[in-house]
N, C-alpha and C positions, 0 to 999 in steps of 0.2 A: 833688273828683275831676273835676268838669266842667272846671275851669280846666286840670288836668293834661292831660285829653284833648285840650283845644283846642291846648295847647303841642306835644303829640306829633304831631298832625295838621299843625300848622304846619311842624314840623320835616321831616315826610314830604314835604310839598308843596314845600319848599325843596330837599330832595334830588332830587325828581323833576325839577326844572328843570336839574339838572346834566348836562351832556353830556360825551362823551369829550374828553380833552385832545388838542389838536393841537400838535404841535411847530411853533413858528413860525420855526424857523431858516431864513433864506432862502438860496436858491442861484440863481446866475445862469442865464439861458436857456442851455441847451445846444443847439448846432446839430449835426445828425446828417446826415451825407452818405449818401444811399441810392443805391447803384449802379443799382438796377433802376428806381427811381421818380423820383429827383432830389428827393424830398419832404424838406422840412425838419422835424425833430422837436424836442421840447423835453422838459425834466425839470420836474415840478411844483415850485413854490416851497416848498410845505409837505408834511410827512409826519406821520403819526400819532404816531410816537415815535422815539426814537433807535435802537431795535431794528429798525425797519422799513426796507425798501428803498424808494427811489423808483424809479418805473417811467417808461420811455420812452413819450412820447405823440406822436402817436396810437397808442394801444395796438395792438400787433400780436400776433395769436394764432399759436400754433405751427402749422406746416404738418401736425403729426401730432396735432392736438387731439382729433379724434374717436376716436383709437385707444383711449384710456384707458377710456371708457365701453364700447366694444365688448369690450375684453378683461377688464375688472374689474367687470362689471355685477352680479356676485353680492352685492356689499356697497358701497353708495355711501359708507359711512364709510371704507373702504380708499382710495378715490379721493381724497377729501379729505385724508386723513393722508399719503398718498404725495406729493402736491404741496406741502402745508404743511410737513410734516416734512423734506422734502428742502431746502426753503428755510431751515428752521431750522437744519439741520446745515451748510448752506453758510456761514452766518455765522462759522463757526470759521475759514474760509479766505478768505472774501471779505467784508470789513468793510462792513456797511451805511452807515457814515458816509463811505466813500470810494467805493463802487461802486454802480451801478444795476442793476436787475433787468429782464430781458425774457425772455419765453417762448422756448423753444427755436426757432431759426431754421434749423438746419442738417439736421435729421432730418425728412422728410416722411412722410406716412402710408404710402406704398408701401414706403419704406425700413424703417420700423419694423415693418410686418407681415412684410416679407421676412426681416428679421433673426430675428423671433420664430419663424417656421417654420423657418429653418435651424438655430437653436440649440436646438431641441426635438427629442426623439426622433421618428423617423418611424415611424409604425405604419399599415400597409396596412389600408384598409377591409375589414371582414369578418373581422378577426383575432379570435382567442379572448379571452375575458375575462382570463385569465392573461397574455397578451401585453400587454394594455393596462396591467395592474396592475404589470407589470415595467418598463414603459417610459412612465411619467407625464410629462405635459407640465409641467415645473417652471416655466418662464417664461411670465409673464403679460404683462408690458408694460415698455418702456424708455422712461423719462421724461427729457427733456432740459430744462435751464434754463441761461440765459446771464447772465453778469455783466460789466458794462461800466465803463469809467472815462472821464473827460473828458481830452482832450488839450490841449496848449497852443494849438492853432489852432481851439478850440471845436468839435471833433467828438468822437465817442466811439468807443472801440475795445473789442474783446473782450479781456478779461483772464483769463477762465476759464470753465469750463463745469461743471455738476453733472449727474450721470447717476444717476437712481434705477432700480434693477432690481427689479421686483416678481416675487416668487416664491410659489408656492402652498404652503399648509400642508395642503390637501386636494385631491385630483385627482378631478374629476367627469367621467365618460365614458359613452358609449353604444357598444355592440357593433354596433348596427344602427339605422338611422334610424327613429324612432318607437318604438324599444324603450325598456326601463326604463333609468333612470340608476343607475350604480354609483359607489361612492366609495372612494377609496384614500388613507388618511392618510399624510402625508410627515412624517418626524421632522425636527426642526430641524437635527440633526447632518448628516443626508443632504442637506437642502436647502442648508445653508451649503457643503458640499463641492461641490455642483453649482453653486451660485451663484458661488463663486469662479472656477470654470472658465469660466462664461458671462461674467463680468465681464472676464476677460483676453481672450477672443474679442471682446466688445464694443469694448474699448479698442484692439485692433489695427484693427478696422474703423473706428473714429472717427478714428484717425491717417491714414486714407485720404480722409477727407472734407475738401474744400477749406475752409480756415478753421480747422480743428480740428487741423492737423498738429502744431502746436508748443505750444499753450496748455496751461496746468495743468488737470487734470481731477479733480474729486472724484467718486468712485463710492461709492454706499450701497446696501446689500442690504436689502429690505423683505420681511417675512414676512406674508403676507396672513392674515386671519382666514377662518374657514369661512363659507360663504354663509349670509346671514340672521343674522349675529351682531349683537348690540346694541352692540358696541364694535369699533373698528378693530383691525387687526393692528399691527405695529411694526417699526421698523428694528432690525437686528440687528448689522450690521457696516458699517464705512466704511473708505475708504482715499483718499489723495491722491497723484495722480501728477504729478510736476513736469513743466514744459515739456519737450517733445521726448522724454520717456521713453515706452518702447514695452511695459514690463512693469510688473506690480504686485509690489512688494517684500514686502508684508505688510498685514495687516488689524487695525483697532482694534475691539474688541468694543463693541457699544452694548447697555446694559442698560436698555431702556425697556419699559413694559407698560401696557396700559389694562385697568383692572378695573371690572367691573359691579358696582354696589350696588343691591339686595342680592343676594348669590350665595354659593354655597359656597366659590368661589374667593377672594372677598373675606374670608370668615371665616378660611379656611386660611392666606392669605398676609399679611393686613393686619388682624388681629383688632381691634386698638384702633380703627383708623379705622372699621371696620365697625360697631362698638358706638356710636360717635359719630353716624354716619349713621342708624343704627336709632333711637337715642333721639330724633333730630330728627323722624323719622317718627311716632314714638309720641306725642310732645308735641303735634304738630299734630292728630292724631286725637282727642286729649282734648277739644279745643276747637272743632273745626270738622267738624260732621256730614257735610258733603258731601265731605270728604277720602276719596279712594280709594287712595292709595298715591303713591309716588315712583319715579323711575328716576334712578340716579346713575352717573356715570362719573368714575373717578380716573385721572389720568395720573401714573405713577411713573417716576422716573429713579434708577437705583441704589437701588431700594426705598424712596426718599423721595418722598412725595406732593408733587407740583408744582402741580397744579390739580385741583380737584373741581368737577364740574357736576352740578346736580341739577335735574331737571325735575318739577314738582308739578302734575299736572292736577286741577282741582277746578271744580265748577260753582258759580257765583255768582248771587246774587238781586238784586244791585244794586251800585253803585259804592261805596257806603259798606262793604259787606262785603269788597270787593277791598282797599280801603284798610286796613281792620281786619286782614285776613289779611297783607297785606305788612308792617304794622307789628309784628304778632306774629313773623312770620318774621325781620324785621330784628333784633329782640331775640334770637332763637335763634341767629342768626349770630355775634352779639357775645359771647353767653354760652357757647355750646357748642363752637364751632369755633375751634381755635388759628389764630392769624394767621401761621403758617409757610408757608402756601401760598395761592394764589388760590382764591377760591370764587366761583362763579356759580350763582345760582338763578333759574330760569325759571318764572313762574306763568302757568299757561295754562288756558283754558277750552276747550270743544269748538269754539268759533268762532275764537279767536285768542290770541295772547300777551297777557296782561293786565298783568303786572308783570315787572320785572327787578331783581334784587339782586346787586351785585358788590363784592367787597372784594379789593384787591390785597394780596399777601403782605407783611407788615410793617406794614400799616395797622391802625388800630384800628376805625375806623367804616366801615360799608359805604356804598355809593352805591345809591339807590333811584330806579326810574323806573316811574311808573304810566302806562299807555297810555290815552289818551282816544279 
């Protein structure tokens, strides 16, 4: 038994030394001509994987960067998913093996704030509660991302832009400064109809922006979660507008969802997955007295689980206990969870992240890292 324990600990320490794989496919330095600064820019030689975009360096932030936190402060998870999800959907139109990513450079903060005000219903201060409820502010934010390609003379040029339009699922308002907050739920059907109207208006305005008059534009509608939710919202529709086009011909539905584990919604929509995750929690509680529970988040596309993230907070009395816990959790991942989806488990104490276990879909063995 002692020999077996030594072998298992040796395996764990070997896995702990493994880091993320970096794609070492090289690319030549790309010179970028900057009209305003004359500064030379480059594209990094390496990227994390074939699915990732390379970015232009020095990294230029968007002129509208601060707007997103101002407009979507109710749920930090929504901010992350809007940015990351828009990039994910952009890959369908702008190949990461051909094009480079840059934050939006054409819409500044004044422009975005102005468009948000213009495209939302106007309600005079002091109006009645009923008036506010009948005229909710649907639009939260307009996010721009740019996609570039290298030209023959070693410069880069804009080949397309992606626009994320964030829309509310719940409208929060006050009828007077310092007064109570009221809430009005917005159905997805109503939000979609209004979102499509807003998208057409945004497209017409984009075509008047210097540099965006002719390029292809992908537009995606994002439905925010309610404030304080433990999971983000999701994209619900997208469209691709060819270069020079001034109108949107139609929309493709996006069926994505983030599900919290444990929850009634998980039990109702994805019973089998909920039972597997629940069993995981029960088996940990049988062996580790300091375990208090878990928080899980599943990402679904067309009702199929794509990625499962579980955070396990637990108090440890020493490094040996952390290693033992990670070892046991490693076994549960192999034995309990199908390898049809990515799974990520974060083991944390009150002080910090203690351990990390990850298995990519299709792989048999997880990767483990213990933080020292």
